[in-house]
C-alpha positions in Angstrom: -12.8 -14.9 6.0 -14.9 -12.1 7.4 -14.1 -8.7 6.1 -15.2 -5.1 6.7 -18.8 -5.7 5.4 -19.1 -9.5 5.4 -19.4 -12.1 8.1 -18.5 -15.3 6.3 -20.7 -18.4 6.7 -23.9 -16.6 7.7 -27.1 -17.6 5.9 -29.1 -14.7 4.4 -32.1 -15.7 6.6 -30.1 -15.8 9.8 -29.3 -12.8 12.0 -26.5 -10.8 10.4 -24.0 -8.5 12.1 -24.3 -4.8 11.6 -21.0 -4.7 9.5 -22.5 -7.3 7.1 -25.8 -5.4 6.8 -24.0 -2.2 6.0 -21.9 -3.8 3.3 -21.6 -1.5 0.3 -23.5 -2.4 -2.9 -21.1 -0.5 -5.1 -17.6 0.9 -5.1 -18.8 4.5 -4.6 -20.2 3.5 -1.2 -16.8 2.3 0.1 -15.4 4.8 2.6 -11.9 6.0 3.2 -10.3 4.8 0.0 -11.1 7.6 -2.5 -7.5 7.9 -3.5 -7.9 4.5 -5.2 -11.6 4.3 -6.1 -12.6 7.8 -7.2 -13.1 8.1 -11.0 -9.7 9.5 -11.6 -8.0 7.0 -9.1 -6.0 4.1 -10.4 -8.7 1.5 -9.6 -11.5 3.8 -10.6 -10.0 4.2 -14.1 -9.7 0.4 -14.5 -13.3 -0.1 -13.6 -14.5 2.7 -15.9 -12.5 1.0 -18.8 -13.7 -2.5 -17.8 -10.0 -3.6 -18.0 -9.0 -4.9 -14.6 -5.4 -5.8 -14.0 -4.1 -8.2 -11.3 -3.4 -6.4 -8.1 -2.4 -6.6 -4.4 -4.4 -4.7 -1.9 -2.1 -3.9 1.0 -3.6 -2.3 4.2 -4.5 -2.8 7.8 -7.5 -5.0 9.0 -11.0 -3.6 8.6 -10.5 -1.2 5.7 -12.5 -3.0 3.0 -10.0 -5.1 1.1 -12.4 -8.1 0.6 -15.4 -5.9 -0.1 -13.4 -3.9 -2.8 -12.4 -7.2 -4.5 -16.0 -8.5 -4.5 -17.3 -5.2 -6.0 -14.6 -5.1 -8.6 -15.8 -8.5 -9.9 -19.4 -7.3 -9.9 -18.7 -4.0 -11.7 -16.4 -5.5 -14.4 -18.5 -8.6 -15.1 -16.1 -11.2 -13.7 -16.9 -14.3 -11.7 -15.8 -13.8 -8.1 -13.9 -16.7 -6.5 -12.3 -16.4 -3.1 -9.7 -18.5 -1.4 -7.8 -18.0 1.8 -4.1 -18.7 2.2 -4.9 -19.9 5.7 -7.3 -22.6 4.8 -6.6 -23.4 1.1 -3.9 -25.7 -0.3 -2.6 -26.7 -3.7 -5.5 -29.0 -4.4 -8.0 -26.2 -3.8 -6.1 -23.8 -6.1 -5.9 -26.4 -8.8 -9.7 -26.8 -8.8 -10.1 -23.0 -8.9 -7.8 -22.7 -11.9 -9.5 -25.6 -13.8 -12.9 -24.0 -13.2 -11.5 -20.6 -14.3 -10.1 -22.1 -17.5 -13.4 -23.7 -18.3 -15.2 -20.5 -17.6 -12.8 -18.6 -19.9 -13.5 -21.0 -22.8 -17.1 -19.9 -22.5 -16.1 -16.2 -22.6 -16.4 -15.5 -18.9 -13.5 -14.1 -16.9 -12.6 -14.9 -13.2 -11.5 -12.6 -10.4 -9.6 -14.8 -8.0 -9.4 -13.1 -4.6 -6.7 -14.5 -2.3 -7.1 -13.4 1.3 -3.9 -13.3 3.4 -1.9 -14.0 0.2 1.4 -13.4 2.1 0.7 -16.7 4.0 1.3 -18.7 0.9 4.9 -19.9 0.7 7.2 -19.0 -2.2 6.5 -22.2 -4.1 2.7 -21.8 -3.8 2.9 -18.1 -4.9 4.9 -19.2 -8.0 2.0 -21.5 -8.8 -0.1 -18.4 -9.7 2.3 -17.1 -12.3 1.2 -19.1 -15.4 -2.5 -18.5 -14.8 -2.0 -14.8 -14.2 0.2 -14.5 -17.3 -2.3 -16.3 -19.5 -5.2 -14.3 -18.2 -7.0 -17.4 -16.9 -7.6 -15.4 -13.7 -7.3 -11.8 -12.7 -5.6 -12.0 -9.3 -6.6 -9.7 -6.4 -4.5 -10.5 -3.3 -5.1 -9.0 0.1 -2.4 -8.6 2.7 -1.7 -6.8 5.9 2.1 -7.3 5.4 4.5 -5.4 3.3 4.4 -7.1 -0.1 8.1 -6.2 -0.7 9.0 -8.7 2.0 6.2 -11.3 1.8 5.3 -11.7 -1.9 7.6 -13.1 -4.6 9.2 -10.6 -6.9 8.0 -12.5 -9.9 4.4 -12.3 -8.8 4.8 -8.6 -7.8 6.0 -7.9 -11.3 2.7 -9.1 -12.7 0.5 -7.2 -10.3 0.1 -3.6 -9.2 0.3 -2.9 -5.5 -2.3 -0.5 -4.1 -2.0 0.8 -0.5 -5.3 1.0 1.4 -5.4 3.6 4.2 -6.6 3.0 7.8 -10.0 4.7 8.1 -9.8 8.3 9.3 -12.2 9.9 11.7 -14.4 11.2 8.9 -14.7 7.7 7.4 -15.5 6.1 10.7 -18.1 8.8 11.4 -19.7 8.0 8.1 -20.0 4.3 9.1 -21.6 5.3 12.4 -24.1 7.5 10.6 -25.0 4.7 8.2 -25.6 2.4 11.1 -27.9 4.9 12.8 -29.8 5.5 9.6 -30.3 1.7 9.1 -31.5 1.1 12.6 -33.5 4.3 12.9 -31.9 5.4 16.2 -28.8 7.3 17.4 -26.0 5.9 19.5 -26.4 6.5 23.2 -23.2 8.5 23.4 -22.2 12.1 24.2 -20.1 13.9 21.6 -16.8 13.1 23.5 -17.8 9.5 23.9 -18.5 9.3 20.1 -15.0 10.6 19.5 -13.6 8.1 22.0 -15.4 5.3 20.2 -13.7 6.1 17.0 -10.4 6.2 18.8 -11.0 2.8 20.2 -11.6 1.4 16.7 -8.1 2.7 15.6 -8.9 2.9 11.9 -10.7 -0.5 11.7 -14.2 0.0 10.4 -15.3 -3.6 11.1 -14.2 -3.3 14.7 -16.0 0.1 15.0 -19.3 -1.4 13.8 -18.9 -4.4 16.1 -18.6 -2.0 19.1 -21.4 0.2 17.8 -23.7 -2.8 17.5 -23.1 -3.6 21.2 -24.0 0.0 22.0 -27.1 0.1 19.9 -28.4 -2.8 22.0 -28.0 -0.9 25.3 -30.9 0.2 27.3 -29.7 3.3 29.0 -31.5 6.3 30.5 -28.9 8.8 29.4 -26.1 8.9 26.9 -22.7 7.5 28.0 -19.8 9.8 28.4 -16.3 8.9 27.5 -15.4 7.6 30.9 -18.5 5.3 31.0 -17.8 4.1 27.5 -14.2 3.2 28.5 -15.5 1.2 31.5 -18.0 -0.6 29.4 -15.9 -1.5 26.3 -12.6 -3.4 26.3 -9.8 -1.3 24.9 -8.4 -2.8 21.8 -4.9 -4.2 22.0 -2.4 -2.1 19.9 -1.9 -3.4 16.4 1.8 -4.4 16.6 3.7 -7.4 15.4 7.2 -7.7 16.7 8.5 -9.6 13.7 6.8 -7.6 10.9 7.1 -4.3 9.2 5.5 -2.2 12.0 8.2 -3.4 14.3 10.8 -1.7 12.1 8.6 1.3 11.2 8.2 2.3 14.9 11.9 1.8 15.9 12.8 3.9 12.8 10.3 6.6 14.0 11.9 6.5 17.5 15.4 6.8 16.1 14.6 9.7 13.7 12.7 11.6 16.4 15.8 11.4 18.6 18.0 12.5 15.7 15.6 15.4 15.1 15.9 16.5 18.7 12.2 16.0 19.5 11.9 14.4 23.0 8.1 14.4 22.9 7.8 12.6 19.6 10.5 10.2 20.7 8.7 9.4 23.9 5.5 8.8 22.0 7.1 6.2 19.7 8.8 4.6 22.7 5.4 4.3 24.4 3.9 2.9 21.3 6.5 0.2 21.2 6.4 -0.6 24.9 2.5 -0.8 25.0 2.7 -3.0 21.9 4.8 -5.5 23.8 8.2 -4.8 22.2 11.2 -6.4 23.8 12.9 -3.7 25.9 16.3 -5.0 25.0 15.6 -4.5 21.3 14.8 -0.8 22.1 17.9 -0.5 24.3 20.1 -1.8 21.6 18.8 0.9 19.2 19.4 3.6 21.8 23.0 2.6 22.3 23.4 2.7 18.5 21.8 6.2 18.3 24.1 7.5 21.1 27.2 6.7 19.0 25.7 7.5 15.6 23.7 10.7 16.2 25.1 12.2 19.4 28.7 10.9 19.4 31.4 13.0 21.1 29.1 16.1 21.2 28.0 14.4 24.5 30.0 11.4 25.4 27.8 10.7 28.4 25.0 9.7 26.1 26.6 6.4 25.4 27.1 5.8 29.2 23.5 6.6 30.0 22.2 4.3 27.2 24.4 1.5 28.4 23.1 2.1 31.9 19.5 1.8 30.6 20.4 -1.4 28.9 21.9 -2.7 32.1 18.7 -1.7 33.9 16.6 -3.7 31.5 18.7 -6.8 32.4 18.9 -6.0 36.2 15.4 -4.7 36.9 13.3 -5.8 33.9 9.9 -4.5 32.8 7.9 -2.6 33.7 10.2 -0.6 36.0 13.0 -0.5 33.4 10.7 1.3 31.0 11.5 4.5 33.0 15.2 4.1 32.4 14.6 3.8 28.7 12.5 6.9 28.8 15.3 8.8 30.6 17.8 7.6 28.0 15.4 8.7 25.1 15.0 12.2 26.6 18.8 12.5 27.1 19.5 11.5 23.5 16.8 13.8 22.0 17.9 16.8 24.0 21.7 16.2 23.6 23.8 18.2 21.1 24.0 16.2 17.9 27.0 15.1 15.9 27.5 12.3 13.4 31.2 13.1 12.9 32.4 9.9 14.6 29.9 7.8 12.5 31.0 9.5 9.3 34.7 9.2 10.2 34.4 5.5 10.8 32.7 4.9 7.4 35.4 6.9 5.6 38.2 5.1 7.5 36.7 1.7 6.5 36.5 2.8 2.9 40.1 4.0 2.9 41.2 0.7 4.5 39.5 -1.3 1.7 41.0 1.0 -1.0 44.6 0.8 0.3 44.9 -2.9 0.8 47.8 -4.2 2.9 50.0 -1.1 3.3 52.3 -1.4 6.3 52.8 1.1 9.1 55.9 3.4 8.7 59.0 2.0 10.2 59.3 4.4 13.0 56.0 3.3 14.7 56.6 -0.5 14.2 57.2 -2.6 17.2 60.8 -3.8 17.7 60.9 -6.5 20.3 64.0 -8.3 18.9 67.6 -7.2 17.9 67.0 -8.3 14.3 64.0 -6.1 14.0 65.9 -3.1 15.5 68.7 -3.7 13.0 66.2 -3.6 10.2 65.1 -0.2 11.3 61.9 -1.1 13.2 61.1 1.8 15.6 63.9 3.9 14.4 63.2 7.6 14.7 60.2 7.3 16.8 59.5 10.3 19.0 57.8 9.6 22.4 55.0 12.2 22.4 55.0 12.7 26.2 58.6 13.9 25.9 57.7 16.4 23.1 56.7 20.0 23.6 53.0 20.2 24.5 52.9 16.4 24.5 52.7 16.4 20.7 55.4 15.3 18.3 53.5 15.8 15.0 54.9 12.7 13.4 53.2 10.9 10.6 51.3 7.7 11.5 49.8 6.9 8.1 51.6 4.4 5.7 54.4 6.0 3.8 52.6 5.3 0.5 49.4 7.0 1.6 48.7 10.7 1.9 47.4 12.0 5.2 43.6 11.9 5.4 41.2 13.6 7.8 38.4 11.3 8.6 37.2 12.8 11.9 35.9 16.3 11.4 34.0 17.4 14.5 31.0 19.7 14.0 31.9 22.0 16.9 28.6 21.3 18.8 28.7 20.4 22.5 31.9 18.8 23.8 33.1 18.6 20.2 33.7 22.3 20.3 36.8 21.8 22.5 37.8 18.8 20.5 37.7 20.8 17.3 39.9 23.5 18.7 42.4 21.0 20.0 42.6 19.2 16.6 43.0 22.6 14.8 45.9 23.4 17.2 47.6 20.1 16.6 47.2 20.4 12.8 49.0 23.8 13.1 51.8 22.2 15.2 52.1 19.3 12.7 52.5 21.7 9.9 55.3 23.6 11.7 57.2 20.5 12.8 56.9 18.4 9.5 
């Protein structure tokens, strides 16, 4: 249950981690969340009016979700009660609700803070509804996962969702300065190493202070530079969960960077996914999709290259096959772009659903039997190879359907020649119809 400024279970007389000792005593001391907590921010306005609504605090680890909840209770005069979805069950919740109801009868409100609220199942989340609706508790849930996917719609309709930001460099630097002021000493780091330390924390204030505490205890003759710091401290594993929202956010970023013809950004997002432990085959599948959707016939070789990269993932495997994916990403990002095939296919499917079961015109129907020939199947068909320029100009749409143009090439890359050919055939079709 530890949070940015609290190490759970430590007695006040026992040694306390630096993060706990630097815990803010009021909301104005919380760093990095001014967009919510400043006087004209949504939570700041609630606190000023002493009217706290139920809410969900959504943000990455180490940005102050638990601390904010605790301070909200203090500054609005509510009793703070905390449960964790990891360790608490129905019986624990029932006790909390009964105590809150008794407290309410005495004129005292309760702020119920639920850490990792997304870990409660749907039925357990539904159990909060009557108590939130009646005002028995003011619910403050904390989650690192997208509430849209992890929290019941009924519960979300009774709570506001506030997004907490990862701590930026300025906020992290503020925490380091507070630590130095508390301990009366400076970190034994060069300026470059100090920047590197913040980079290692990756927006997590709790992790930053954990690293800083280790550095404060060092006995070193001279400040550490960035290289020495890297050798001393373990680099943090990238925050990446392959079955959660970030999984889809990063693949979306990769795909859109390719579509936007930015090979450098595309390589960056590829590297983020690979270093996060993403399945290479998952990436390869998206590249094959992008080749057809965003490059298309402007560069038909893109699809071949992406399929070859997919085969390399099967044949060679990681880490060697990472290079094949990188090559495919660069090819896609630098290729001429066209979504004409993608758009054409969507329009063709829509037309098929609209027109139902219209049959092909008689002249292009197959006639394998005498009866079918007698009925007119295949009658009047012109073999295109025997026509002038290899093009007969016949109608191939159902007789009851007007001709439609689904595929409209942009004219970029190889589609330039395709566009010219189609325009020429359209002219011939008009002359021969």
